[in-house]
C-alpha positions as CSV (number, residue, x, y, z in Angstrom):
1,M,-42.3,-8.7,59.6
2,F,-42.0,-6.9,56.3
3,F,-38.3,-6.3,56.8
4,I,-37.8,-10.1,57.4
5,Y,-39.9,-10.9,54.3
6,S,-37.8,-8.5,52.1
7,A,-34.6,-9.9,53.5
8,L,-35.6,-13.4,52.5
9,L,-36.4,-12.1,49.0
10,Y,-33.0,-10.6,48.6
11,L,-31.3,-13.8,50.0
12,L,-33.2,-15.9,47.4
13,A,-32.5,-13.5,44.5
14,P,-29.1,-15.1,43.6
15,I,-31.0,-18.3,43.1
16,F,-34.1,-16.8,41.5
17,F,-32.4,-14.6,38.9
18,P,-30.2,-17.2,37.3
19,I,-33.2,-19.5,36.9
20,M,-35.0,-16.6,35.2
21,A,-32.1,-15.9,33.0
22,I,-32.2,-19.5,31.7
23,N,-35.9,-19.2,31.2
24,L,-35.4,-16.0,29.2
25,A,-32.9,-17.7,27.0
26,L,-35.4,-20.4,26.2
27,R,-38.4,-18.1,25.8
28,G,-37.4,-14.9,24.1
29,K,-40.8,-13.3,24.6
30,S,-40.2,-13.0,28.3
31,R,-37.4,-10.4,27.7
32,A,-40.0,-7.7,26.8
33,G,-41.3,-7.7,30.4
34,L,-38.2,-8.0,32.4
35,R,-37.5,-4.3,32.6
36,Q,-41.0,-3.6,33.7
37,R,-40.9,-6.4,36.3
38,L,-37.9,-4.5,37.7
39,G,-39.8,-1.3,37.8
40,I,-38.1,0.2,34.8
41,F,-40.3,1.9,32.1
42,D,-39.8,3.9,29.0
43,D,-40.1,7.7,29.3
44,G,-43.7,8.7,28.9
45,F,-45.3,5.4,29.8
46,F,-46.9,7.0,32.8
47,G,-47.3,10.3,31.2
48,Q,-51.1,10.3,30.9
49,R,-53.2,11.0,33.9
50,G,-56.9,11.2,34.1
51,S,-59.0,12.9,36.7
52,K,-58.4,9.7,38.7
53,T,-55.9,6.9,38.1
54,V,-56.8,3.2,38.9
55,W,-54.3,0.4,38.9
56,V,-56.0,-3.0,38.1
57,H,-54.0,-6.2,38.5
58,A,-55.0,-9.6,37.2
59,V,-52.6,-12.6,37.2
60,S,-53.3,-14.5,34.0
61,V,-55.9,-15.1,31.3
62,G,-58.9,-16.1,33.4
63,E,-58.5,-13.1,35.8
64,T,-57.9,-10.8,32.9
65,L,-61.1,-11.9,31.1
66,A,-63.0,-11.3,34.3
67,A,-61.5,-7.9,34.7
68,V,-62.2,-6.6,31.1
69,P,-66.0,-5.9,31.6
70,L,-65.2,-4.4,35.0
71,V,-62.7,-1.9,33.5
72,S,-65.0,-1.2,30.5
73,K,-68.0,-0.4,32.8
74,L,-65.9,1.7,35.1
75,K,-64.5,3.8,32.3
76,Y,-68.0,4.1,30.6
77,R,-69.4,5.6,33.8
78,N,-66.3,7.6,34.6
79,P,-64.8,8.8,31.3
80,G,-61.9,10.7,32.8
81,V,-60.5,7.7,34.7
82,Q,-57.1,6.5,33.5
83,V,-56.5,2.7,33.9
84,Y,-53.2,1.0,34.2
85,F,-53.5,-2.8,33.9
86,S,-50.9,-5.3,35.1
87,T,-50.5,-9.0,34.6
88,V,-48.0,-11.6,35.7
89,T,-48.1,-14.0,32.7
90,E,-47.4,-13.3,29.1
91,T,-50.7,-14.9,28.0
92,G,-52.6,-12.6,30.3
93,N,-50.6,-9.6,29.0
94,A,-51.5,-10.5,25.4
95,V,-55.2,-10.9,26.2
96,A,-55.3,-7.6,28.1
97,R,-53.7,-5.8,25.1
98,E,-56.2,-7.4,22.8
99,K,-59.4,-6.9,24.9
100,L,-58.8,-3.5,26.6
101,D,-59.1,0.0,25.2
102,P,-55.8,1.1,23.6
103,A,-55.8,4.1,26.0
104,D,-55.4,1.7,29.0
105,R,-51.7,1.0,29.6
106,V,-50.9,-2.7,30.0
107,F,-47.7,-3.7,31.7
108,Y,-46.0,-6.6,33.6
109,F,-46.5,-6.7,37.4
110,P,-43.3,-5.8,39.2
111,F,-41.3,-8.3,41.3
112,D,-42.2,-7.8,45.0
113,F,-38.9,-6.1,45.9
114,P,-39.3,-2.8,47.6
115,F,-37.3,-0.9,44.9
116,A,-39.5,-2.3,42.1
117,V,-42.9,-1.7,43.6
118,N,-42.0,1.7,44.9
119,S,-40.7,2.7,41.5
120,V,-44.1,1.8,39.9
121,I,-46.1,3.5,42.6
122,D,-44.0,6.7,42.4
123,K,-44.3,6.9,38.6
124,M,-48.0,6.0,38.3
125,R,-49.4,7.7,41.5
126,P,-52.6,5.6,41.5
127,D,-55.7,6.7,43.5
128,V,-56.7,3.1,44.2
129,F,-55.2,-0.4,43.6
130,V,-57.6,-3.1,42.5
131,V,-56.6,-6.8,42.6
132,V,-58.9,-9.2,40.7
133,E,-59.5,-12.5,42.6
134,T,-56.7,-13.2,45.0
135,E,-53.1,-12.1,44.5
136,L,-51.3,-11.0,47.7
137,W,-47.9,-9.3,47.4
138,P,-46.8,-8.0,50.9
139,N,-44.3,-5.4,49.8
140,L,-46.6,-3.8,47.3
141,L,-49.5,-3.6,49.7
142,H,-47.1,-2.2,52.4
143,A,-45.8,0.4,50.0
144,L,-49.4,1.4,49.0
145,S,-50.4,1.7,52.6
146,R,-47.5,3.9,53.5
147,Q,-48.5,6.3,50.8
148,G,-52.1,6.3,51.8
149,I,-53.3,4.6,48.6
150,P,-56.3,2.2,49.2
151,A,-56.2,-1.4,48.0
152,V,-59.3,-3.4,47.2
153,M,-59.9,-7.0,46.3
154,V,-62.7,-7.6,43.8
155,N,-64.2,-11.0,42.7
156,G,-62.1,-12.5,45.4
157,R,-61.8,-16.2,46.0
158,I,-59.7,-18.5,48.1
159,S,-59.3,-22.0,46.7
160,P,-59.0,-24.9,49.2
161,R,-55.3,-25.3,48.3
162,S,-54.6,-21.6,48.8
163,Y,-56.5,-21.5,52.0
164,R,-54.4,-24.3,53.5
165,N,-51.2,-22.5,52.6
166,Y,-52.4,-19.1,53.8
167,Y,-53.8,-20.5,57.0
168,R,-50.4,-22.0,57.9
169,A,-48.9,-18.5,57.6
170,R,-51.9,-16.6,59.1
171,F,-49.6,-14.9,61.7
172,F,-48.0,-13.0,58.8
173,M,-51.1,-13.0,56.6
174,R,-53.0,-11.0,59.3
175,R,-50.6,-8.2,58.8
176,V,-50.7,-8.3,55.0
177,L,-54.6,-8.5,54.9
178,A,-54.8,-5.5,57.3
179,L,-53.4,-3.4,54.5
180,I,-56.4,-4.1,52.2
181,S,-59.3,-1.7,52.6
182,R,-62.1,-3.9,51.2
183,F,-62.6,-7.6,50.3
184,S,-65.4,-8.2,47.8
185,M,-65.6,-12.0,47.7
186,Q,-67.4,-14.4,45.2
187,T,-69.1,-16.6,47.8
188,A,-69.9,-16.9,51.5
189,Q,-67.3,-19.7,51.7
190,D,-64.7,-17.4,50.2
191,A,-65.6,-14.8,52.8
192,V,-65.3,-17.3,55.7
193,R,-61.8,-18.4,54.4
194,I,-60.4,-14.9,54.0
195,K,-61.6,-14.0,57.5
196,A,-60.1,-17.1,58.9
197,I,-56.6,-16.2,57.6
198,G,-56.8,-12.7,59.1
199,A,-58.9,-10.3,57.1
200,P,-60.7,-7.8,59.3
201,H,-64.3,-9.1,59.4
202,E,-65.9,-5.6,58.9
203,R,-64.1,-5.2,55.6
204,V,-65.4,-8.4,54.0
205,I,-68.5,-8.5,51.8
206,V,-70.0,-11.1,49.4
207,A,-70.8,-9.6,46.0
208,G,-71.0,-12.7,43.7
209,N,-68.9,-13.8,40.8
210,V,-68.3,-11.4,37.9
211,K,-67.9,-14.4,35.5
212,F,-71.8,-14.8,35.5
213,D,-72.1,-11.2,34.2
214,Q,-69.4,-12.0,31.7
215,A,-71.2,-15.1,30.5
216,C,-74.5,-13.2,30.3
217,A,-72.8,-10.7,28.0
218,S,-71.7,-13.6,25.8
219,I,-75.4,-14.6,25.5
220,R,-76.2,-11.1,24.2
221,D,-73.4,-10.6,21.7
222,K,-73.0,-14.3,20.9
223,G,-69.4,-14.5,22.0
224,A,-65.9,-13.6,20.6
225,G,-66.5,-13.0,17.0
226,P,-68.4,-14.6,14.1
227,V,-67.4,-18.2,14.8
228,T,-69.5,-20.5,12.6
229,R,-69.1,-24.0,11.2
230,A,-68.7,-22.4,7.8
231,S,-65.8,-20.2,9.0
232,L,-64.1,-23.3,10.3
233,G,-64.6,-25.2,7.1
234,L,-67.0,-27.7,8.7
235,P,-70.2,-29.2,7.2
236,E,-73.3,-28.1,9.0
237,S,-74.2,-31.7,9.5
238,A,-70.9,-32.7,11.2
239,L,-70.9,-33.6,14.9
240,V,-68.5,-31.2,16.6
241,M,-66.7,-31.9,19.9
242,V,-64.8,-29.1,21.7
243,A,-62.2,-29.8,24.3
244,G,-61.0,-26.5,25.8
245,S,-58.3,-25.5,28.3
246,T,-56.8,-29.0,28.4
247,H,-53.6,-29.9,30.3
248,G,-51.0,-32.6,29.9
249,G,-52.5,-36.0,30.5
250,E,-56.0,-34.8,29.4
251,E,-55.5,-34.7,25.6
252,E,-54.9,-38.5,25.5
253,E,-58.4,-39.0,27.1
254,V,-59.9,-36.5,24.7
255,I,-58.4,-38.3,21.7
256,A,-59.8,-41.6,23.1
257,A,-63.3,-40.1,23.3
258,Y,-63.0,-38.7,19.8
259,R,-62.0,-42.1,18.4
260,K,-65.1,-43.7,19.9
261,I,-67.3,-41.0,18.5
262,L,-65.7,-41.5,15.0
263,V,-66.9,-45.1,14.9
264,S,-70.5,-44.0,14.5
265,N,-69.9,-40.5,13.2
266,P,-67.0,-40.6,10.7
267,D,-67.5,-36.9,9.8
268,A,-67.2,-35.8,13.4
269,C,-64.7,-33.0,14.2
270,L,-62.6,-32.3,17.3
271,I,-61.6,-28.7,18.2
272,L,-58.8,-29.1,20.7
273,A,-57.6,-26.0,22.7
274,P,-54.6,-26.6,25.1
275,R,-54.7,-24.2,28.1
276,H,-51.1,-23.0,27.6
277,P,-49.8,-22.0,24.2
278,E,-46.3,-23.3,25.0
279,R,-47.7,-26.8,25.0
280,L,-48.8,-26.6,21.3
281,E,-45.8,-28.5,20.0
282,A,-46.3,-31.3,22.6
283,V,-49.9,-31.6,21.5
284,R,-49.0,-31.6,17.9
285,S,-46.6,-34.5,18.5
286,L,-49.3,-36.3,20.4
287,L,-51.7,-36.0,17.5
288,A,-49.1,-37.1,15.0
289,G,-48.2,-40.1,17.2
290,A,-51.9,-41.0,17.4
291,S,-52.2,-40.8,13.6
292,M,-54.7,-38.0,13.9
293,P,-54.7,-35.6,11.0
294,Y,-55.1,-32.0,12.2
295,R,-55.2,-28.4,11.0
296,L,-54.1,-25.3,12.9
297,K,-56.8,-22.7,13.4
298,S,-54.4,-20.0,12.3
299,G,-53.9,-21.8,9.0
300,L,-57.5,-22.2,8.0
301,G,-57.5,-19.0,5.9
302,A,-60.4,-17.1,4.6
303,A,-61.9,-20.0,2.7
304,P,-60.9,-23.2,4.6
305,S,-61.4,-26.6,2.9
306,R,-64.5,-28.4,4.1
307,M,-63.2,-31.5,5.7
308,P,-63.7,-33.1,9.2
309,G,-60.8,-34.0,11.5
310,V,-59.0,-32.2,14.3
311,I,-58.7,-28.4,14.5
312,L,-55.9,-27.4,16.9
313,L,-56.6,-23.9,18.4
314,D,-53.4,-22.0,18.3
315,T,-54.8,-18.5,18.5
316,M,-55.6,-16.4,21.6
317,G,-59.0,-15.3,22.8
318,E,-61.1,-17.5,20.5
319,L,-62.0,-20.5,22.7
320,S,-65.3,-19.2,24.0
321,G,-66.5,-18.7,20.5
322,M,-65.6,-22.3,19.7
323,Y,-68.0,-23.6,22.3
324,R,-70.8,-22.0,20.2
325,V,-70.4,-24.6,17.5
326,G,-69.8,-27.6,19.8
327,D,-72.3,-30.4,20.2
328,I,-70.2,-32.0,22.9
329,N,-68.2,-29.5,25.1
330,F,-65.6,-30.5,27.6
331,V,-63.6,-28.1,29.8
332,G,-60.2,-29.3,31.0
333,G,-58.1,-28.8,34.0
334,S,-60.6,-31.2,35.6
335,W,-59.2,-34.6,34.8
336,V,-56.0,-33.6,36.5
337,S,-55.6,-31.9,39.8
338,V,-55.5,-28.3,38.5
339,G,-58.9,-27.5,39.8
340,G,-60.9,-26.9,36.7
341,H,-61.5,-23.9,34.4
342,N,-64.5,-21.7,33.6
343,I,-67.4,-23.9,32.6
344,L,-69.6,-20.9,32.2
345,E,-68.2,-20.3,28.7
346,P,-70.1,-23.1,27.0
347,A,-73.1,-22.6,29.2
348,A,-73.3,-19.0,28.0
349,F,-74.3,-20.4,24.6
350,G,-77.0,-22.6,26.1
351,K,-74.7,-25.7,25.8
352,A,-74.3,-28.6,28.1
353,V,-70.8,-28.8,29.6
354,F,-68.8,-31.9,30.6
355,H,-66.0,-31.8,33.1
356,G,-63.8,-34.1,35.3
357,P,-63.9,-34.6,39.1
358,H,-61.3,-31.9,39.9
359,M,-63.3,-28.7,40.0
360,H,-62.4,-27.3,43.4
361,N,-61.5,-23.9,41.9
362,F,-65.0,-23.5,40.4
363,A,-67.0,-25.5,42.9
364,E,-69.8,-22.9,43.3
365,I,-70.2,-22.5,39.5
366,R,-70.1,-26.3,39.1
367,D,-72.8,-26.8,41.8
368,I,-75.1,-24.2,40.2
369,L,-74.8,-25.6,36.7
370,M,-75.1,-29.2,37.9
371,A,-78.3,-28.4,39.9
372,A,-79.7,-26.8,36.7
373,G,-78.8,-30.0,34.7
374,V,-76.4,-28.1,32.5
375,A,-73.0,-29.5,33.8
376,K,-72.1,-33.2,34.1
377,E,-69.1,-34.9,35.6
378,V,-67.3,-37.6,33.5
379,R,-64.3,-39.6,34.8
380,D,-62.5,-40.3,31.5
381,G,-62.7,-40.3,27.7
382,V,-64.9,-43.4,27.7
383,E,-67.6,-41.7,29.8
384,L,-67.2,-38.4,27.8
385,A,-67.9,-40.2,24.5
386,R,-70.8,-42.2,26.0
387,E,-72.5,-39.3,27.8
388,G,-71.8,-36.9,24.9
389,M,-73.4,-39.2,22.3
390,R,-76.4,-39.8,24.6
391,L,-76.9,-36.1,24.8
392,V,-76.7,-35.7,21.0
393,H,-79.4,-38.2,20.5
394,E,-81.8,-36.5,22.9
395,P,-82.9,-33.2,21.2
396,E,-85.6,-32.4,23.8
397,R,-82.9,-32.6,26.5
398,V,-80.7,-30.3,24.5
399,R,-83.5,-27.7,24.3
400,S,-84.2,-28.0,28.0
401,I,-80.5,-27.5,28.8
402,T,-80.4,-24.3,26.7
403,E,-83.2,-22.8,28.6
404,S,-81.8,-23.9,32.0
405,A,-78.4,-22.5,31.2
406,R,-79.7,-19.1,30.5
407,E,-81.9,-19.0,33.5
408,A,-79.0,-20.0,35.8
409,L,-76.7,-17.4,34.4
410,T,-79.4,-14.6,34.6
411,A,-80.3,-15.5,38.2
412,N,-76.7,-15.1,39.3
413,R,-75.7,-11.9,37.7
414,G,-75.1,-8.6,39.4
415,A,-71.6,-8.9,40.7
416,L,-70.2,-6.6,38.0
417,E,-72.4,-3.7,39.1
418,R,-71.5,-4.2,42.8
419,N,-67.8,-4.4,42.2
420,V,-67.7,-1.3,39.9
421,G,-69.7,0.5,42.6
422,L,-67.1,-0.5,45.2
423,I,-64.2,0.9,43.1
424,E,-66.1,4.1,42.4
425,S,-66.5,4.6,46.1
426,Y,-62.7,5.0,46.3
427,I,-62.3,7.4,43.4
428,K,-65.3,9.8,44.0
């Protein structure tokens, strides 16, 4: 089965690599990771070796942010451990470099060709491979298994869409999943799904979602830096709306909601944060076409002018802190069929959070926060403006939501400790 899979990869390579070459020509930043994706590294990159070596893999930004506290706690309790951290996307790579200890080596995940994955394994010589959430690469897992290196999945989840795709290929997936030593899943539903596509039942546990622990940490340290209205150049009295992790087709609805809010609150501010940095120019054009004056967050400077309007977030790793100053907080990826994004970030600051109907990637978190009265579904910009303004004019409800949010997050924590303990069981 693995020979057939590899043969298909090589057959598709003449198509795949020209497409990548075109992409590299258009996006120069991708060039930096191409050699690493092929298993080629500078001399000395894998020179350091602790008492134990752990390879942690996270696909993109969301998975990376979930992995950061896990890596930090693991190294705090095991000071001699060397961590190598891989990502697929450039944004995930950038966040990993910013958030992780400089001693942890961050690199791009290799293409799943046997020569590339074997090159990385031979150079790194990990004691355990840890994949965050669900990222299954058959040749990598096969190569690890052949060298007797255990692979574990932490904070695992299977979305409905992924489940359908994996289930169709369960004859092959059974052989792939047999190579993983332990599956630590977020929910009972995730455990049922991973078993249905072929995971050995006795290797599957339910440990909860690390994102709850991550959000509880945000409560303690008040988020990613000293984000205040003053630091953003906003009057303390201004109504602030935050729309985070938005996708194409959602910014138009956000702008429509903001226009309605401006009618009764002319000093209101909108903080708009597109999910993907490469869409910034498209969003800038959209704002210009809508005659919406805006400022880039990176251009605010040390003493930004105090004026309302739109702030376009063009910096990495600051979105969660923006929710702290929001009166009305909306999380995108939920008005389009992306499946939603992490609504725990605003809840961590005791804030109500609005989202659209497409939340299948965060269904458990949505259900918990909706039951606590913290999250509310809105179908479009009109509903967002109406429900947001209703919330703003009910201060008692706001105070109740603050308490409910913190209770919900505290009640669901503990996954971080359980997952770190699982990793430790393979390195001790």
